[in-house]
C-alpha positions as CSV (number, residue, x, y, z in Angstrom):
1,M,-92.3,159.2,-140.8
2,A,-92.2,159.7,-137.1
3,S,-90.4,157.2,-135.0
4,L,-92.6,154.6,-133.4
5,T,-93.3,155.3,-129.7
6,N,-94.0,152.8,-127.0
7,R,-97.6,153.4,-126.2
8,L,-98.1,152.7,-122.6
9,S,-101.2,152.0,-120.4
10,I,-101.0,151.7,-116.6
11,F,-103.5,149.8,-114.5
12,V,-103.4,150.2,-110.7
13,D,-105.3,147.7,-108.6
14,G,-105.7,150.3,-105.8
15,N,-106.8,148.0,-103.0
16,N,-104.2,145.4,-103.8
17,M,-101.5,148.1,-103.8
18,F,-102.7,149.6,-100.6
19,Y,-102.0,146.3,-98.8
20,A,-98.7,145.9,-100.6
21,Q,-97.6,149.4,-99.5
22,Q,-98.8,148.8,-96.0
23,K,-96.7,145.6,-95.9
24,N,-93.6,147.4,-97.1
25,G,-94.2,150.3,-94.6
26,W,-94.1,153.1,-97.2
27,F,-96.4,154.5,-99.9
28,F,-95.9,155.5,-103.5
29,D,-96.8,158.8,-105.1
30,P,-99.2,158.3,-108.0
31,K,-97.6,161.3,-109.8
32,R,-94.1,160.0,-109.4
33,V,-95.3,156.6,-110.7
34,L,-96.5,158.3,-114.0
35,E,-93.2,160.2,-114.2
36,Y,-91.1,157.1,-113.6
37,F,-92.7,155.0,-116.2
38,T,-92.9,157.7,-118.8
39,N,-89.3,158.9,-118.2
40,P,-87.8,157.5,-121.4
41,S,-88.8,160.1,-124.0
42,D,-89.9,157.4,-126.4
43,V,-92.7,156.3,-124.1
44,R,-96.1,157.8,-124.6
45,L,-98.7,157.4,-121.9
46,I,-102.1,156.5,-123.4
47,N,-104.1,155.6,-120.3
48,A,-103.6,155.4,-116.6
49,F,-106.4,153.6,-114.7
50,W,-106.8,153.5,-110.9
51,Y,-109.3,151.1,-109.4
52,T,-110.5,151.4,-105.8
53,G,-113.2,150.2,-103.4
54,L,-115.1,152.8,-101.4
55,K,-117.0,152.7,-98.1
56,D,-119.5,155.2,-99.5
57,A,-119.8,157.7,-102.4
58,Q,-117.8,160.3,-100.5
59,D,-115.0,158.0,-99.4
60,Q,-111.5,159.1,-100.6
61,R,-113.0,162.0,-102.6
62,G,-109.9,164.2,-102.2
63,F,-107.6,161.4,-103.2
64,R,-109.8,160.5,-106.2
65,D,-109.9,164.1,-107.3
66,A,-106.1,164.3,-107.1
67,L,-105.8,161.1,-109.2
68,I,-108.1,162.6,-111.8
69,S,-106.2,165.8,-111.9
70,L,-103.0,163.8,-112.6
71,G,-104.6,162.2,-115.6
72,Y,-105.8,158.9,-114.1
73,T,-109.2,157.4,-115.0
74,V,-110.6,156.4,-111.7
75,R,-113.0,153.4,-111.4
76,T,-114.7,152.7,-108.1
77,K,-117.0,150.2,-106.6
78,I,-118.7,150.3,-103.2
79,L,-117.2,147.8,-100.8
80,K,-119.3,144.8,-99.9
81,E,-119.2,143.3,-96.4
82,Y,-118.5,139.6,-96.0
83,Y,-118.8,137.4,-92.9
84,D,-116.0,135.0,-92.4
85,D,-117.3,131.8,-90.6
86,T,-113.7,130.8,-89.7
87,S,-112.6,133.9,-88.0
88,G,-116.1,135.1,-87.0
89,R,-115.2,138.5,-88.4
90,Y,-116.6,140.8,-91.1
91,S,-114.3,141.9,-93.9
92,Q,-114.9,144.4,-96.7
93,K,-114.0,143.7,-100.2
94,A,-114.5,145.4,-103.6
95,N,-113.3,143.1,-106.3
96,L,-112.5,145.2,-109.4
97,D,-110.6,142.5,-111.3
98,I,-113.3,142.3,-114.0
99,E,-113.3,146.1,-114.5
100,I,-109.5,146.0,-114.9
101,V,-109.6,143.1,-117.4
102,V,-112.5,144.8,-119.4
103,D,-110.5,148.1,-119.6
104,M,-107.4,146.2,-120.6
105,F,-109.1,144.5,-123.5
106,N,-111.4,147.4,-124.4
107,T,-108.3,149.6,-125.0
108,V,-105.9,146.9,-126.3
109,D,-105.5,148.5,-129.7
110,Q,-104.3,151.8,-128.1
111,Y,-101.2,150.5,-126.4
112,D,-98.1,148.3,-126.9
113,C,-97.0,148.0,-123.2
114,V,-98.9,147.5,-120.0
115,I,-97.8,148.2,-116.4
116,L,-100.1,146.3,-114.0
117,F,-99.8,147.2,-110.4
118,S,-101.2,144.1,-108.7
119,G,-100.1,140.8,-107.3
120,D,-103.4,139.1,-107.9
121,G,-103.0,135.7,-109.6
122,D,-106.5,136.1,-111.1
123,F,-104.9,138.2,-113.8
124,E,-102.8,135.3,-115.1
125,R,-105.1,134.3,-118.0
126,A,-105.7,138.0,-119.1
127,I,-101.9,138.6,-119.1
128,E,-101.3,135.5,-121.3
129,L,-104.0,136.6,-123.8
130,L,-102.5,140.1,-123.9
131,R,-99.0,138.7,-124.5
132,S,-100.4,136.6,-127.4
133,K,-101.3,140.0,-129.0
134,N,-97.7,141.1,-128.8
135,T,-98.3,143.3,-125.8
136,H,-95.4,143.7,-123.4
137,I,-96.6,143.2,-119.8
138,T,-94.8,144.5,-116.7
139,V,-96.2,143.6,-113.3
140,V,-95.4,145.7,-110.3
141,S,-96.0,144.2,-106.8
142,T,-93.9,143.1,-103.8
143,E,-92.5,139.9,-102.4
144,G,-95.1,137.9,-100.4
145,M,-97.9,139.5,-102.3
146,I,-97.2,138.5,-105.9
147,A,-98.9,135.3,-107.1
148,R,-96.4,132.8,-108.6
149,E,-98.8,132.3,-111.6
150,L,-98.9,136.1,-112.3
151,R,-95.1,136.4,-112.0
152,N,-94.6,133.5,-114.4
153,A,-97.1,134.9,-116.9
154,T,-95.6,138.4,-117.2
155,D,-92.7,139.6,-119.4
156,R,-91.2,141.6,-116.5
157,Y,-91.7,141.8,-112.8
158,I,-90.7,144.8,-110.8
159,D,-90.7,144.7,-107.0
160,L,-92.0,148.0,-105.5
161,N,-89.0,148.1,-103.1
162,D,-86.6,148.1,-106.1
163,I,-88.1,151.4,-107.4
164,R,-88.8,152.9,-104.0
165,P,-86.4,155.9,-104.4
166,Q,-88.1,156.9,-107.7
167,I,-91.7,156.5,-106.7
168,E,-92.0,156.9,-102.9
169,K,-94.3,159.6,-101.6
170,V,-92.3,162.3,-99.9
171,D,-93.9,164.8,-97.6
172,G,-93.4,168.4,-98.6
């Protein structure tokens, strides 16, 4: 019988990660992310999902095509504009939390380990439920952007800055 592999699924909250990377002053390479987390030979990547809000249907087309060619399943939603009474400013938001949780539970029988790139505390309950199904959860985010509830709910927390040398986007 073949040895058991660690079946891995990766979920990237693209908008949340964009702000985390902006805060850190560097960006990660989606290809290097896949390579880094599938480096041990006993890890088998089952799914990699990338969620992102778009200004319009053409927004980020090149980037989305690149993600798809790397093997990511890309889920998108058109950004909605919100008016903030306090600041008097408009902001845009595409909340894809539900889509992420639906995909996590819809594919739960396919994986043993999850890497969630997000610092959003809204994922706390979903993470607790997945852990009750013996799924190992790793959350990747950065200081100042990781919700305490999410950090407490996860099996392992990785700060983006700790794996920067392995995943940073390098020009060339």
